[in-house]
N, C-alpha and C positions, 0 to 999 in steps of 0.2 A: 504494500500500500504506500502511496505517496500522499503526504499531507500538503495541501497547497493553500497559501494565504497571499493576499495582495501586498501586505506590508510586513517587513521584518519585525517591527514593534508589536504587531498582533501576535506573533508566535515567539517572541523573545523569551517569555517564561518557559515555554516548552523546550526551546533550544538550550537554555540553562539547565533545566531539569534532566534532560537527556545527555548533556555534555556534548552536544552536536558540534561538528566542525564544518567549516565551509569547504565544500568539495569542488564546486565550479562557480565562477562568476560569469553570469550570462550578459549582464548589462550593469549600468551604474547602480540601479536599485533592485536588480533581480539576481538571485543566486540559489544554488542547491546546497543544502546542509545535509550531512549524513551523521547518523548516530546508530551504529550497529545495523539492525535490520530496518531502520526507519529512514526514509528520505523525506526531507522537509523542503519544499520549493516555495521561494518567495517570487511571485509572478509579476508584481508590479500592479499599479492601480489602473483600472480600465480595461476594456475589451482587447484593444490592440496589444498592449504589453502582455496581458494574460495569454493571449493566443500565441504570440511569438515565443514566450518563455516555455509554455507547456509543450509546444511542438519541438522546440530545441531539446528539452528534457527527454521526450519520447523517442527521439532519434537514437539515443543510447541506452534507454531503460524501458522495460516492459513491466510496469506494476500490475498487480491483479485488481487494484481498486484505487480510485481517487477519492480523497476526503478533502473537500473544500471547507476551510474554516475562516472565520473573519467576522467583521462588524457589518451591521446593516442598519439602515434608517427605518424608522417606524412609519408605516402608511396608515394602519388601521387604528381607530380609537380603542382605548382599553388596554393597550400594550404599554408597558413601562420600560424605562431604561434598564439595561443590564439583565435582560431576560434571554435565556438560551433557547433556541428553536432548532429542531430537525427540519430540514427543508424537504417537503414531499414533492414539490414541483417548482421549477423555475421557468421564467418566461422572459422574452425579449422581443426585439423588433421583428425577428424572423420566425417567431412561433414560441412553442413551449416544449419542455421535456420533463417527464416524470423522473424523480430520483429515488434511489433506495433509501428508505428511512434508516437512520442510524439505529441499529437494533439494541444497542447497549444504553442503558440508562432511561430515565423517564423524562424525556423532553417533549414538550408540546410540539405539534407540527404546524408548519405554515407554508404559504406560497410566497416565493421571492421573485420579484421582477428586477432584471438587470437593465441599467441605463448607461449611457455613454459619458455622463458627466454628473458631478454631485448635484443633488436635488436641493435647491435652496429657496423654494417658493411654495407657500401654502396652497395656492390655487393649482399649481402643477401637481403637487402631491395628491390633492383630492381628485383631480382629473385622472391621474395615473391609477389610483386605487379603484376608482369607479370603472375605468376601462379594462383593467386586468383582473380585479378581484384579489390582488395580492395584499398581504399584510405587511411585507417587508420589501425594502429596496436595497440593492447593492450594485456593483459595477462589473463583476467578473463571473458570477455563477453560471449564467447562461452560456457564455463563451466556452467555459470549461466543460459544461455538459454537452455542448455540440461536439467538441473534440472527443470527449469520452465516447459518445455515440458512434462517431466515425470509426474509432479504434476498437469498438466493442468492449469497452471497459466499464465496469460498474462504477457508479459514482454516488456519493452521499455528500451532504453538506450540513454543517452546524454553523449557525449565525447567532451572534449576540447583539442585542439592540444597543446602539451607541449614540443615536441622535433622533430628532423628530422630523428629519427631512424638510426643514423649513429655513427661515432667514437666519437662524442661529446654528445651523448645522455644524459649521467648522468649530465654533466656540464650544458647543456642547460636546462634540466628538473629542476635541483635545482635552477638555475637562475630565472626561470619563475614560480616556484611553487606557491608562494603566489598570484601572479596575476592571474594564471589560476584557483586557488581555489576560489578566489573572484569572478571571472567572472562566473564560474560554479555555485556558490552559488546564485548569483543574478538570473541566469536563472531558477534554481530550485525553489527558493523562489517565483518567479513570477508564477510558476506553481501551487504552493500550495495555 
């Protein structure tokens, strides 16, 4: 299994816990870390870096499964910050893909829609929620799922809510980043 996140800071607690070492530097902000039987791939933020990095990784590696982990903005009312969800389906501009629910642990499930840029507007957030029915928003999950489908690899995703996908997205994301990374790492380490 390869664990894929957009940002190194999102998986930093896991890298420390597993004593992972950098194995390959793909780009300025993208890299592969290795810790025994575990590959941890930092794919970069957004669809294009995620695609380029995962395809580069897959040229030399054949994992049996992809686990996408990371932060997500909240689209639906009633969801709070720092809640962990197993993603049952992801969606994007080109369609949607069902994912395998993470079978370990008791995480509520959600639909996540992937977009090409940070969502910073309440009106856009509401329109996206109504159009897609998604509860969460990120920028990489759908791209990774499309590649997993092409390569006939299983894929699961765990997302922790980090912001409200509104005008304060960046501020709230930065304020909660360390706590969301710690929460997500505990969930993932329990799975391993």
